C-alpha positions in Angstrom: 8.4 -47.4 116.3 7.8 -48.5 112.8 4.5 -47.2 112.7 5.6 -44.0 114.1 8.1 -43.5 111.3 5.5 -44.7 108.6 3.0 -42.3 109.8 5.6 -39.4 110.1 6.7 -40.4 106.2 3.1 -40.3 105.1 2.3 -37.1 106.7 5.2 -35.5 104.6 4.6 -37.7 101.6 0.8 -37.2 101.3 0.8 -33.4 101.2 3.6 -33.4 98.7 1.7 -35.6 96.5 -1.6 -33.7 96.8 0.5 -30.4 96.0 2.0 -32.2 93.1 -1.2 -33.3 91.7 -2.7 -29.8 92.0 0.3 -28.1 90.4 0.3 -30.5 87.5 -3.5 -29.9 86.7 -2.9 -26.1 87.3 -0.1 -26.3 84.9 -1.9 -28.4 82.4 -5.0 -25.9 82.6 -2.5 -23.1 82.1 -0.9 -24.7 79.2 -4.3 -25.4 77.4 -5.4 -21.7 78.0 -2.3 -20.6 76.5 -2.8 -22.8 73.6 -6.2 -21.5 72.8 -4.9 -18.0 73.3 -2.2 -18.7 70.7 -4.6 -20.0 68.2 -7.1 -17.3 68.5 -4.1 -15.0 68.0 -3.2 -16.8 64.8 -6.8 -16.8 63.5 -7.1 -13.0 64.2 -3.8 -12.5 62.3 -5.1 -14.5 59.5 -8.2 -12.9 59.2 -6.5 -9.6 59.3 -4.3 -10.6 56.2 -7.1 -12.3 54.4 -9.7 -9.5 54.6 -8.1 -7.3 52.0 -7.9 -10.5 49.7 -11.5 -11.4 50.4 -12.7 -7.9 49.8 -10.8 -7.8 46.5 -12.6 -11.0 45.5 -15.9 -9.5 46.1 -14.8 -6.4 44.2 -13.8 -8.6 41.0 -17.1 -10.6 41.2 -18.8 -7.3 41.6 -17.1 -6.0 38.4 -17.7 -9.4 36.7 -21.6 -9.0 37.3 -21.5 -5.5 36.1 -19.8 -6.5 32.8 -22.2 -9.5 32.1 -25.4 -7.3 33.0 -26.9 -7.4 29.6 -27.4 -3.6 29.4 -23.5 -3.0 29.8 -22.6 -6.3 27.8 -24.7 -5.2 24.7 -22.9 -1.7 24.8 -19.4 -3.3 25.1 -19.6 -6.3 22.4 -20.9 -5.2 19.0 -22.2 -7.1 16.0 -19.6 -7.4 13.1 -21.9 -8.4 10.4 -25.4 -8.3 11.9 -25.8 -12.0 12.1 -28.0 -12.9 15.1 -26.5 -16.4 15.8 -22.8 -14.9 15.5 -23.7 -12.1 17.8 -25.4 -14.4 20.2 -22.4 -16.6 20.4 -19.9 -13.7 20.7 -22.0 -12.5 23.6 -22.1 -16.0 25.3 -18.3 -16.4 24.6 -17.6 -13.0 26.1 -19.6 -14.0 29.2 -17.8 -17.3 29.5 -14.4 -15.7 29.3 -15.0 -13.1 31.9 -16.1 -16.1 33.9 -13.1 -18.2 33.5 -11.0 -15.1 34.1 -12.6 -14.8 37.6 -12.7 -18.6 38.6 -10.2 -18.4 41.2 -12.2 -15.9 43.2 -14.5 -18.7 44.4 -11.7 -19.7 46.8 -12.1 -16.2 48.7 -16.0 -16.0 48.9 -18.7 -18.0 50.3 -20.1 -21.2 48.7 -23.5 -19.8 48.6 -22.4 -16.5 47.1 -20.5 -18.4 44.3 -23.7 -20.2 43.7 -25.5 -17.2 43.1 -23.0 -15.7 40.9 -23.2 -18.8 38.7 -26.9 -18.8 38.6 -26.8 -15.1 37.5 -24.1 -16.0 34.7 -26.3 -19.0 33.5 -29.4 -16.9 33.6 -27.9 -14.1 31.8 -26.8 -16.8 28.9 -30.4 -18.2 29.0 -31.8 -14.8 28.3 -29.4 -14.3 25.3 -30.3 -17.9 24.0 -33.9 -17.5 24.5 -34.0 -14.3 22.6 -31.8 -15.6 19.8 -34.1 -18.4 19.4 -37.1 -16.2 18.9 -38.3 -16.2 15.1 -39.3 -12.8 15.2 -35.7 -11.6 15.8 -34.1 -11.5 12.3 -30.6 -9.8 13.0 -28.2 -8.8 15.6 -29.9 -5.2 16.2 -33.1 -6.9 16.9 -31.6 -9.2 19.2 -30.2 -6.4 21.1 -33.4 -4.8 21.4 -35.2 -8.1 22.2 -32.6 -8.7 25.1 -33.0 -5.0 26.5 -36.7 -5.3 26.5 -36.4 -8.6 28.5 -34.1 -7.2 30.9 -36.3 -3.8 31.3 -39.5 -5.8 31.8 -37.9 -7.9 34.7 -34.6 -7.0 36.6 -31.2 -8.6 35.2 -29.9 -11.5 37.1 -26.9 -9.4 37.8 -28.9 -7.2 39.9 -30.0 -9.9 42.2 -26.4 -11.4 42.5 -25.2 -7.9 43.3 -27.6 -7.3 46.1 -26.5 -10.6 47.4 -22.9 -9.8 47.2 -23.5 -6.5 49.2 -25.4 -8.1 51.8 -22.7 -10.8 52.4 -20.0 -7.9 52.4 -22.0 -5.9 54.8 -22.4 -8.9 57.1 -18.6 -9.9 56.6 -17.1 -6.5 57.8 
């Protein structure tokens, strides 16, 4: 009689345990799926909010590159006393100030893009320094002409960086 009672008890208990285990794993899987959905929803919402900020950062860096483009920079920054060294320093200081003004934008753009922008800035400064150290350049006006000739003979560093930004924004959107 005891064996019959044990078998009867097991016949009710085992299906209940199996049903409980299946329900537990179903609930666990469902909870994980809901968590993934919630995370994806949050990521999507964050991207939606971050998109305008990122685009604004790309816009600001585009403006920066346009402003340090030697042909634009030379029109904006004029020489006070026609001294080539003073003019060279004025151009470089203008570039550095523009750059410092936009330092925070690196948070919103890719690391590779930021590297390209920094390389463009440094190459532009190098062009200015190289031309100011040229012995045949005597004054600020000749320095302006020498820098413009250098940029006309090869594309400006800003042009390459601008192309990179345009590609990155195109891929981003």
